[in-house]
N, CA and C atoms as an extended XYZ file, in Angstrom:
483
Properties=species:S:1:pos:R:3:atomname:S:1:resname:S:1:resid:I:1 pbc="F F F"
N         0.889       -1.228        0.039 N   MET     1
C         0.022       -0.015       -0.277 CA  MET     1
C         0.900        1.104       -0.099 C   MET     1
N         0.762        2.124       -0.766 N   THR     2
C         1.535        3.405       -0.884 CA  THR     2
C         1.174        4.366        0.395 C   THR     2
N         1.858        5.205        0.631 N   ARG     3
C         1.822        6.220        1.563 CA  ARG     3
C         0.540        7.118        1.702 C   ARG     3
N         0.292        7.418        0.114 N   ASN     4
C        -0.787        8.521       -0.008 CA  ASN     4
C        -2.291        7.706        0.312 C   ASN     4
N        -2.138        6.332       -0.011 N   ARG     5
C        -3.503        5.367        0.268 CA  ARG     5
C        -3.622        5.506        1.593 C   ARG     5
N        -2.589        5.274        2.508 N   ILE     6
C        -2.690        4.957        4.097 CA  ILE     6
C        -3.071        6.561        4.357 C   ILE     6
N        -2.750        7.569        3.922 N   LEU     7
C        -2.975        8.746        4.608 CA  LEU     7
C        -4.603        9.069        3.975 C   LEU     7
N        -4.961        8.570        2.866 N   GLN     8
C        -6.450        8.890        2.571 CA  GLN     8
C        -7.283        7.995        3.470 C   GLN     8
N        -6.915        6.588        3.974 N   TYR     9
C        -7.639        5.948        4.807 CA  TYR     9
C        -7.858        6.530        6.236 C   TYR     9
N        -6.553        7.206        6.955 N   ALA    10
C        -6.598        7.754        7.941 CA  ALA    10
C        -7.621        9.147        8.180 C   ALA    10
N        -7.363        9.867        6.948 N   ALA    11
C        -8.219       10.986        6.966 CA  ALA    11
C        -9.662       10.669        6.920 C   ALA    11
N       -10.115        9.729        6.051 N   ILE    12
C       -11.523        9.022        6.042 CA  ILE    12
C       -11.701        8.655        7.624 C   ILE    12
N       -11.200        7.878        8.043 N   CYS    13
C       -11.336        7.516        9.426 CA  CYS    13
C       -11.528        8.684       10.466 C   CYS    13
N       -10.637        9.553       10.349 N   GLY    14
C       -10.665       10.555       11.190 CA  GLY    14
C       -11.916       11.456       11.039 C   GLY    14
N       -12.208       11.701        9.772 N   GLY    15
C       -13.574       12.360        9.436 CA  GLY    15
C       -14.695       11.795       10.167 C   GLY    15
N       -14.877       10.429        9.877 N   LEU    16
C       -15.830        9.568       10.449 CA  LEU    16
C       -16.023        9.931       12.190 C   LEU    16
N       -14.792        9.644       12.474 N   ALA    17
C       -14.636        9.822       14.096 CA  ALA    17
C       -15.338       10.870       14.586 C   ALA    17
N       -15.044       12.082       13.987 N   VAL    18
C       -15.362       13.379       14.064 CA  VAL    18
C       -16.964       13.441       14.167 C   VAL    18
N       -17.324       13.101       12.897 N   VAL    19
C       -18.715       12.984       12.739 CA  VAL    19
C       -19.544       12.432       13.871 C   VAL    19
N       -19.033       11.064       14.270 N   LEU    20
C       -19.601       10.255       15.336 CA  LEU    20
C       -19.530       11.186       16.448 C   LEU    20
N       -18.364       11.688       16.874 N   GLY    21
C       -18.392       12.275       18.260 CA  GLY    21
C       -19.322       13.670       18.280 C   GLY    21
N       -19.589       14.308       17.059 N   ILE    22
C       -20.642       15.409       17.146 CA  ILE    22
C       -22.031       14.772       17.307 C   ILE    22
N       -22.203       13.523       16.733 N   ALA    23
C       -23.737       12.963       16.571 CA  ALA    23
C       -23.951       12.551       18.291 C   ALA    23
N       -22.965       12.297       18.950 N   VAL    24
C       -23.213       11.822       20.194 CA  VAL    24
C       -23.071       12.853       21.133 C   VAL    24
N       -22.345       14.003       20.721 N   ALA    25
C       -22.545       15.061       21.615 CA  ALA    25
C       -23.977       15.766       21.430 C   ALA    25
N       -24.303       15.845       20.357 N   ALA    26
C       -25.711       16.390       20.014 CA  ALA    26
C       -26.744       15.672       20.696 C   ALA    26
N       -26.901       14.354       20.718 N   PHE    27
C       -27.932       13.368       21.364 CA  PHE    27
C       -27.912       13.526       23.036 C   PHE    27
N       -26.628       13.731       23.513 N   VAL    28
C       -26.354       13.678       24.941 CA  VAL    28
C       -26.740       15.295       25.427 C   VAL    28
N       -26.501       16.227       24.562 N   SER    29
C       -27.139       17.529       24.998 CA  SER    29
C       -28.439       17.676       24.883 C   SER    29
N       -29.234       16.950       24.204 N   LEU    30
C       -30.919       16.901       24.253 CA  LEU    30
C       -31.220       16.327       25.626 C   LEU    30
N       -30.796       15.485       26.296 N   LYS    31
C       -31.425       14.972       27.471 CA  LYS    31
C       -31.293       16.043       28.474 C   LYS    31
N       -32.298       16.406       29.303 N   VAL    32
C       -32.837       17.296       30.093 CA  VAL    32
C       -32.466       16.811       31.429 C   VAL    32
N       -31.065       17.557       32.373 N   PRO    33
C       -31.160       16.868       33.522 CA  PRO    33
C       -32.357       17.021       34.466 C   PRO    33
N       -32.423       16.232       35.539 N   PHE    34
C       -33.567       15.938       36.730 CA  PHE    34
C       -33.364       17.064       37.566 C   PHE    34
N       -34.459       17.456       37.984 N   VAL    35
C       -34.518       18.436       38.994 CA  VAL    35
C       -35.341       17.554       40.379 C   VAL    35
N       -34.622       17.540       41.282 N   THR    36
C       -35.391       16.663       42.366 CA  THR    36
C       -36.371       17.313       43.315 C   THR    36
N       -36.681       18.714       42.969 N   ALA    37
C       -37.797       19.563       43.745 CA  ALA    37
C       -39.057       19.031       43.331 C   ALA    37
N       -39.865       18.518       44.253 N   PRO    38
C       -41.536       18.206       43.801 CA  PRO    38
C       -42.030       19.323       42.889 C   PRO    38
N       -42.749       18.821       41.823 N   SER    39
C       -43.415       19.920       41.195 CA  SER    39
C       -44.858       19.286       40.981 C   SER    39
N       -45.844       20.360       40.673 N   ALA    40
C       -47.083       19.955       40.676 CA  ALA    40
C       -47.378       19.331       39.234 C   ALA    40
N       -46.821       19.538       38.444 N   GLY    41
C       -47.211       19.069       36.961 CA  GLY    41
C       -45.757       18.442       36.343 C   GLY    41
N       -45.297       17.386       36.514 N   PRO    42
C       -44.137       16.843       36.079 CA  PRO    42
C       -44.383       16.147       34.715 C   PRO    42
N       -45.608       15.989       34.440 N   SER    43
C       -45.727       15.382       33.117 CA  SER    43
C       -46.147       15.954       31.819 C   SER    43
N       -46.711       15.074       30.868 N   THR    44
C       -47.134       15.793       29.603 CA  THR    44
C       -48.476       15.887       29.389 C   THR    44
N       -49.509       15.703       30.865 N   GLY    45
C       -50.835       15.987       30.800 CA  GLY    45
C       -51.042       15.818       32.249 C   GLY    45
N       -52.399       16.630       32.533 N   PRO    46
C       -52.586       16.338       34.102 CA  PRO    46
C       -53.161       14.953       34.601 C   PRO    46
N       -53.041       14.661       35.937 N   CYS    47
C       -53.378       13.535       36.444 CA  CYS    47
C       -53.662       13.998       37.874 C   CYS    47
N       -54.686       13.054       38.605 N   GLU    48
C       -55.217       13.379       39.813 CA  GLU    48
C       -55.417       11.958       40.519 C   GLU    48
N       -55.268       11.831       41.638 N   PRO    49
C       -54.527       12.699       42.567 CA  PRO    49
C       -53.106       12.507       42.465 C   PRO    49
N       -52.515       13.612       43.004 N   GLN    50
C       -50.877       13.453       43.140 CA  GLN    50
C       -50.537       12.794       43.903 C   GLN    50
N       -49.252       11.979       44.248 N   PRO    51
C       -48.329       12.007       43.269 CA  PRO    51
C       -48.411       11.206       42.006 C   PRO    51
N       -48.444       11.668       40.889 N   CYS    52
C       -48.629       11.091       39.653 CA  CYS    52
C       -47.801       11.316       38.479 C   CYS    52
N       -48.032       10.798       37.337 N   ALA    53
C       -47.451       11.207       36.060 CA  ALA    53
C       -48.271       10.759       34.732 C   ALA    53
N       -48.556       11.568       33.879 N   ASN    54
C       -49.185       11.286       32.511 CA  ASN    54
C       -48.246       11.542       31.559 C   ASN    54
N       -47.809       10.391       31.075 N   MET    55
C       -46.695       10.519       29.717 CA  MET    55
C       -47.571        9.857       28.491 C   MET    55
N       -48.258       10.875       27.875 N   ARG    56
C       -48.520       10.651       26.280 CA  ARG    56
C       -49.980        9.570       26.503 C   ARG    56
N       -50.685        9.787       27.805 N   GLY    57
C       -52.231        8.919       27.999 CA  GLY    57
C       -51.593        7.822       28.877 C   GLY    57
N       -50.307        7.399       28.958 N   TYR    58
C       -49.985        6.428       29.908 CA  TYR    58
C       -49.860        6.948       31.683 C   TYR    58
N       -50.525        6.547       32.336 N   ILE    59
C       -50.579        7.088       33.582 CA  ILE    59
C       -49.978        6.143       34.761 C   ILE    59
N       -49.297        6.807       35.547 N   VAL    60
C       -48.747        6.129       36.830 CA  VAL    60
C       -49.237        6.704       38.100 C   VAL    60
N       -49.968        6.218       38.850 N   TRP    61
C       -50.065        6.747       40.103 CA  TRP    61
C       -49.367        6.244       41.340 C   TRP    61
N       -48.868        7.119       42.261 N   VAL    62
C       -48.191        6.419       43.698 CA  VAL    62
C       -48.933        6.562       44.522 C   VAL    62
N       -49.224        5.632       45.499 N   SER    63
C       -49.971        5.857       46.827 CA  SER    63
C       -49.138        4.890       47.941 C   SER    63
N       -49.800        4.940       48.889 N   ASP    64
C       -49.445        4.295       50.371 CA  ASP    64
C       -48.005        4.406       50.363 C   ASP    64
N       -47.287        5.501       50.254 N   LEU    65
C       -45.869        5.717       50.450 CA  LEU    65
C       -45.398        5.867       51.820 C   LEU    65
N       -44.462        4.865       52.103 N   LYS    66
C       -43.826        4.724       53.363 CA  LYS    66
C       -42.622        4.899       53.501 C   LYS    66
N       -42.076        5.665       54.230 N   VAL    67
C       -40.487        5.754       54.797 CA  VAL    67
C       -40.178        5.259       55.900 C   VAL    67
N       -39.712        3.921       56.201 N   GLN    68
C       -39.738        3.393       57.482 CA  GLN    68
C       -38.000        2.755       57.372 C   GLN    68
N       -37.227        2.890       58.271 N   GLU    69
C       -35.759        2.343       58.914 CA  GLU    69
C       -35.241        2.280       57.536 C   GLU    69
N       -35.217        3.255       56.531 N   GLY    70
C       -34.083        3.172       55.649 CA  GLY    70
C       -34.772        2.824       54.285 C   GLY    70
N       -35.906        2.290       54.482 N   LEU    71
C       -36.703        1.532       53.346 CA  LEU    71
C       -37.837        2.435       52.722 C   LEU    71
N       -38.001        2.829       51.323 N   VAL    72
C       -38.844        3.457       50.789 CA  VAL    72
C       -40.048        2.374       49.967 C   VAL    72
N       -41.124        2.494       50.408 N   THR    73
C       -42.070        1.529       50.058 CA  THR    73
C       -43.330        2.320       49.096 C   THR    73
N       -43.782        1.764       48.070 N   MET    74
C       -45.025        2.507       47.483 CA  MET    74
C       -45.980        1.567       46.530 C   MET    74
N       -46.982        1.844       46.528 N   LYS    75
C       -47.613        1.214       45.407 CA  LYS    75
C       -47.927        1.897       44.239 C   LYS    75
N       -47.801        1.247       43.041 N   LEU    76
C       -47.953        1.938       41.537 CA  LEU    76
C       -49.364        1.100       40.837 C   LEU    76
N       -49.961        2.382       40.334 N   THR    77
C       -51.129        1.758       39.947 CA  THR    77
C       -50.952        2.424       38.480 C   THR    77
N       -51.255        1.696       37.370 N   PHE    78
C       -51.172        2.177       36.184 CA  PHE    78
C       -52.407        2.137       35.108 C   PHE    78
N       -52.541        2.968       34.243 N   ARG    79
C       -53.640        2.996       32.892 CA  ARG    79
C       -52.741        3.308       31.808 C   ARG    79
N       -53.140        2.594       31.043 N   ASN    80
C       -52.117        2.942       29.683 CA  ASN    80
C       -53.358        3.007       28.449 C   ASN    80
N       -53.145        4.080       27.988 N   SER    81
C       -53.966        4.668       26.687 CA  SER    81
C       -52.934        5.043       25.960 C   SER    81
N       -51.530        4.810       25.838 N   SER    82
C       -50.521        5.096       24.949 CA  SER    82
C       -49.973        4.396       24.023 C   SER    82
N       -48.981        4.380       23.068 N   SER    83
C       -48.450        3.604       22.487 CA  SER    83
C       -47.263        2.729       23.120 C   SER    83
N       -46.987        2.875       24.393 N   SER    84
C       -46.305        1.888       25.132 CA  SER    84
C       -46.900        0.841       25.293 C   SER    84
N       -46.737       -0.582       25.348 N   THR    85
C       -47.192       -1.691       25.647 CA  THR    85
C       -46.972       -2.181       27.114 C   THR    85
N       -46.329       -1.908       27.838 N   HIS    86
C       -46.191       -2.605       29.118 CA  HIS    86
C       -45.755       -1.957       30.196 C   HIS    86
N       -45.411       -2.314       31.153 N   ALA    87
C       -45.034       -1.823       32.578 CA  ALA    87
C       -43.850       -2.653       33.189 C   ALA    87
N       -42.950       -2.194       33.813 N   ALA    88
C       -41.799       -3.058       34.243 CA  ALA    88
C       -41.276       -2.529       35.533 C   ALA    88
N       -40.535       -3.248       36.375 N   PRO    89
C       -40.258       -2.483       37.414 CA  PRO    89
C       -38.968       -1.875       37.108 C   PRO    89
N       -38.277       -2.436       36.060 N   GLU    90
C       -36.779       -1.779       35.555 CA  GLU    90
C       -37.153       -0.234       35.035 C   GLU    90
N       -38.512        0.035       34.788 N   ASP    91
C       -38.485        1.348       34.256 CA  ASP    91
C       -38.728        2.455       35.457 C   ASP    91
N       -38.299        2.108       36.701 N   PHE    92
C       -38.423        2.964       37.819 CA  PHE    92
C       -37.246        2.878       38.616 C   PHE    92
N       -36.713        4.075       39.059 N   THR    93
C       -35.674        4.419       40.009 CA  THR    93
C       -36.110        5.760       41.347 C   THR    93
N       -35.470        5.161       42.088 N   LEU    94
C       -35.809        6.320       43.045 CA  LEU    94
C       -34.585        7.525       43.075 C   LEU    94
N       -34.808        8.374       43.446 N   ILE    95
C       -33.818        9.707       43.427 CA  ILE    95
C       -33.686       10.270       44.630 C   ILE    95
N       -32.958       10.008       45.472 N   ASP    96
C       -32.608       10.584       47.030 CA  ASP    96
C       -32.453       12.076       46.750 C   ASP    96
N       -32.330       12.616       47.915 N   SER    97
C       -31.996       14.225       48.436 CA  SER    97
C       -30.542       14.365       47.599 C   SER    97
N       -29.806       13.295       47.718 N   GLN    98
C       -28.284       13.720       47.217 CA  GLN    98
C       -28.042       13.094       45.420 C   GLN    98
N       -29.485       13.201       45.125 N   LYS    99
C       -29.764       13.047       43.564 CA  LYS    99
C       -28.877       11.610       43.209 C   LYS    99
N       -28.964       10.782       43.945 N   ILE   100
C       -28.253        9.603       43.266 CA  ILE   100
C       -29.581        8.709       43.041 C   ILE   100
N       -29.475        7.811       41.949 N   ASP   101
C       -30.379        6.990       41.551 CA  ASP   101
C       -30.325        5.611       42.001 C   ASP   101
N       -31.471        5.138       42.514 N   HIS   102
C       -31.246        3.788       43.259 CA  HIS   102
C       -32.426        2.917       42.529 C   HIS   102
N       -31.977        1.521       42.382 N   THR   103
C       -32.799        0.525       41.693 CA  THR   103
C       -33.608       -0.052       42.659 C   THR   103
N       -34.587       -0.820       42.547 N   ALA   104
C       -35.670       -1.228       43.305 CA  ALA   104
C       -35.123       -2.379       44.324 C   ALA   104
N       -35.484       -2.815       45.265 N   VAL   105
C       -34.870       -3.977       46.010 CA  VAL   105
C       -36.134       -4.806       46.414 C   VAL   105
N       -35.617       -5.991       46.511 N   TYR   106
C       -36.551       -7.142       46.705 CA  TYR   106
C       -36.547       -7.946       47.817 C   TYR   106
N       -35.581       -7.747       48.717 N   PHE   107
C       -35.202       -8.654       49.759 CA  PHE   107
C       -36.025       -8.093       51.276 C   PHE   107
N       -36.880       -7.114       51.088 N   ALA   108
C       -37.335       -6.891       52.378 CA  ALA   108
C       -38.992       -7.473       52.400 C   ALA   108
N       -39.517       -7.612       53.451 N   PRO   109
C       -40.827       -8.279       53.594 CA  PRO   109
C       -41.786       -7.454       52.535 C   PRO   109
N       -42.751       -7.946       51.909 N   ASP   110
C       -43.636       -7.501       50.978 CA  ASP   110
C       -43.064       -6.569       49.984 C   ASP   110
N       -41.911       -6.936       49.395 N   CYS   111
C       -41.070       -6.186       48.446 CA  CYS   111
C       -40.875       -7.343       47.347 C   CYS   111
N       -41.755       -8.000       46.924 N   SER   112
C       -41.264       -8.717       45.623 CA  SER   112
C       -41.427       -8.286       44.136 C   SER   112
N       -40.662       -8.961       43.148 N   LYS   113
C       -40.504       -8.189       42.137 CA  LYS   113
C       -41.873       -8.600       41.469 C   LYS   113
N       -42.241       -7.715       40.711 N   TRP   114
C       -43.653       -7.875       39.991 CA  TRP   114
C       -43.183       -8.234       38.583 C   TRP   114
N       -43.644       -8.692       37.827 N   PRO   115
C       -43.458       -9.235       36.014 CA  PRO   115
C       -43.676       -8.408       35.251 C   PRO   115
N       -42.791       -8.115       34.254 N   ARG   116
C       -43.294       -7.004       33.144 CA  ARG   116
C       -44.506       -7.504       32.685 C   ARG   116
N       -45.439       -6.534       32.545 N   THR   117
C       -46.799       -6.841       32.114 CA  THR   117
C       -47.042       -5.931       31.046 C   THR   117
N       -47.868       -7.006       30.017 N   GLU   118
C       -48.245       -6.315       28.807 CA  GLU   118
C       -49.724       -5.776       28.902 C   GLU   118
N       -49.881       -4.631       28.531 N   PHE   119
C       -51.473       -4.004       28.508 CA  PHE   119
C       -51.333       -2.630       27.942 C   PHE   119
N       -52.587       -2.263       27.119 N   ASN   120
C       -52.569       -1.223       26.335 CA  ASN   120
C       -54.128       -0.829       26.492 C   ASN   120
N       -54.610        0.068       25.378 N   ASN   121
C       -55.841        0.492       25.111 CA  ASN   121
C       -56.932        0.805       26.155 C   ASN   121
N       -56.153        1.472       26.988 N   GLY   122
C       -57.042        1.871       28.271 CA  GLY   122
C       -57.006        1.019       29.256 C   GLY   122
N       -56.232       -0.152       29.197 N   ALA   123
C       -56.348       -1.126       30.211 CA  ALA   123
C       -55.616       -0.339       31.591 C   ALA   123
N       -56.060       -0.977       32.790 N   SER   124
C       -55.134       -0.878       34.038 CA  SER   124
C       -54.590       -1.935       34.560 C   SER   124
N       -53.568       -1.697       35.456 N   PHE   125
C       -52.704       -2.719       35.985 CA  PHE   125
C       -52.309       -1.973       37.343 C   PHE   125
N       -52.211       -3.297       38.400 N   GLY   126
C       -51.701       -2.928       39.654 CA  GLY   126
C       -53.089       -2.548       40.666 C   GLY   126
N       -52.688       -2.365       41.983 N   PRO   127
C       -51.332       -1.775       42.108 CA  PRO   127
C       -50.325       -2.759       42.524 C   PRO   127
N       -49.286       -2.654       42.460 N   VAL   128
C       -47.902       -3.390       42.592 CA  VAL   128
C       -47.150       -2.851       43.571 C   VAL   128
N       -46.193       -3.358       44.609 N   THR   129
C       -45.375       -2.582       45.228 CA  THR   129
C       -43.831       -2.308       44.593 C   THR   129
N       -43.543       -1.392       44.708 N   GLU   130
C       -42.018       -1.265       44.506 CA  GLU   130
C       -41.410       -0.485       45.663 C   GLU   130
N       -40.201       -0.942       46.025 N   CYS   131
C       -39.421       -0.807       47.108 CA  CYS   131
C       -37.945       -0.424       46.684 C   CYS   131
N       -37.464        0.588       47.614 N   PHE   132
C       -36.335        1.052       47.394 CA  PHE   132
C       -35.506        1.265       48.749 C   PHE   132
N       -33.888        1.229       48.744 N   ARG   133
C       -33.245        1.513       49.895 CA  ARG   133
C       -32.113        2.496       49.309 C   ARG   133
N       -32.732        3.572       49.475 N   PRO   134
C       -31.818        4.849       49.199 CA  PRO   134
C       -30.755        5.145       50.420 C   PRO   134
N       -29.621        5.942       49.987 N   ALA   135
C       -28.600        6.350       50.641 CA  ALA   135
C       -29.085        7.227       51.513 C   ALA   135
N       -30.036        8.033       51.523 N   SER   136
C       -30.812        8.891       52.202 CA  SER   136
C       -32.219        8.803       51.877 C   SER   136
N       -32.888        8.919       53.170 N   THR   137
C       -34.480        8.937       53.145 CA  THR   137
C       -35.138       10.524       53.327 C   THR   137
N       -34.032       11.426       53.661 N   SER   138
C       -34.376       12.894       53.717 CA  SER   138
C       -35.098       13.542       52.472 C   SER   138
N       -36.172       14.165       52.403 N   PRO   139
C       -36.867       14.838       51.720 CA  PRO   139
C       -35.855       15.954       50.972 C   PRO   139
N       -35.537       16.146       49.319 N   PRO   140
C       -36.909       15.583       48.799 CA  PRO   140
C       -36.734       14.051       48.123 C   PRO   140
N       -37.644       13.306       47.854 N   LEU   141
C       -37.454       12.185       47.239 CA  LEU   141
C       -38.249       12.250       46.037 C   LEU   141
N       -37.748       11.251       45.010 N   GLY   142
C       -38.431       11.438       43.857 CA  GLY   142
C       -38.317       10.263       42.872 C   GLY   142
N       -39.403        9.796       41.998 N   LEU   143
C       -39.356        9.027       41.249 CA  LEU   143
C       -39.199        9.188       39.677 C   LEU   143
N       -37.938        8.397       39.061 N   HIS   144
C       -37.750        8.499       38.082 CA  HIS   144
C       -38.366        7.423       37.016 C   HIS   144
N       -39.321        8.003       36.214 N   TRP   145
C       -39.906        6.928       35.258 CA  TRP   145
C       -39.617        7.067       33.768 C   TRP   145
N       -39.097        6.180       33.173 N   THR   146
C       -38.868        5.829       31.787 CA  THR   146
C       -39.855        4.776       30.986 C   THR   146
N       -40.940        5.068       30.664 N   PRO   147
C       -41.866        4.020       29.978 CA  PRO   147
C       -41.204        3.947       28.745 C   PRO   147
N       -41.476        2.669       28.104 N   ASP   148
C       -40.729        2.481       26.945 CA  ASP   148
C       -41.740        3.004       25.888 C   ASP   148
N       -41.429        4.150       25.147 N   PHE   149
C       -41.785        4.596       23.860 CA  PHE   149
C       -40.647        4.815       22.977 C   PHE   149
N       -39.587        3.901       23.115 N   GLY   150
C       -38.568        3.855       21.831 CA  GLY   150
C       -37.494        4.275       22.506 C   GLY   150
N       -36.320        4.321       21.650 N   PRO   151
C       -35.084        4.320       22.153 CA  PRO   151
C       -34.822        6.063       22.581 C   PRO   151
N       -35.595        6.952       22.024 N   PHE   152
C       -35.128        8.505       22.262 CA  PHE   152
C       -36.352        9.167       23.031 C   PHE   152
N       -36.913        8.253       23.580 N   CYS   153
C       -38.200        8.981       24.463 CA  CYS   153
C       -38.524        8.299       25.540 C   CYS   153
N       -38.602        8.307       26.564 N   CYS   154
C       -39.549        9.556       27.386 CA  CYS   154
C       -39.173        9.304       28.827 C   CYS   154
N       -39.007       10.310       29.572 N   GLU   155
C       -38.605        9.942       30.821 CA  GLU   155
C       -39.372       11.210       31.625 C   GLU   155
N       -39.732       10.875       32.961 N   THR   156
C       -40.181       12.025       33.747 CA  THR   156
C       -39.802       11.889       35.210 C   THR   156
N       -40.195       12.892       35.852 N   PHE   157
C       -39.999       12.848       37.696 CA  PHE   157
C       -41.081       13.093       38.085 C   PHE   157
N       -41.362       12.185       39.178 N   ILE   158
C       -42.618       12.388       40.250 CA  ILE   158
C       -42.199       12.748       41.505 C   ILE   158
N       -42.484       13.913       41.901 N   GLY   159
C       -41.999       14.178       43.072 CA  GLY   159
C       -42.545       13.435       44.144 C   GLY   159
N       -42.030       13.344       45.214 N   LEU   160
C       -42.823       12.271       46.150 CA  LEU   160
C       -42.582       12.931       47.405 C   LEU   160
N       -41.520       13.469       48.132 N   ALA   161
C       -41.630       13.912       49.449 CA  ALA   161
C       -40.459       14.936       49.741 C   ALA   161
């Protein structure tokens, strides 16, 4: 291979790397950082009673919120009139007052993992129990919800306490 041919390949690879870097930076800049302060309307539509979130017709209500001995437990109830097809425990994390995400725990009493559940067309599901053991149970606490609407959409924050 000649030196010119090697330089051409190197220039092409370098250009592709720059374009890829710009694309990744643009995608990352589109993501909005979370605010952990509770808000009256964290969703794309109204829902009552609070705390709840309405993401394009997919609604989740949080009830029976308890904070005891470092464990945060809650009941989640869903109604789905959206293009999303399911609910799954992996769609939720708890954000503590230190802005740290915590995944659900299932080793505490009454904290069993519920299965991914397919439903839509206005169907309801739940209530199911979701439990978290955050580093801090001091307010504010929030629930980060990422329902499955595709690879580039959607997430919301539900203020809890």
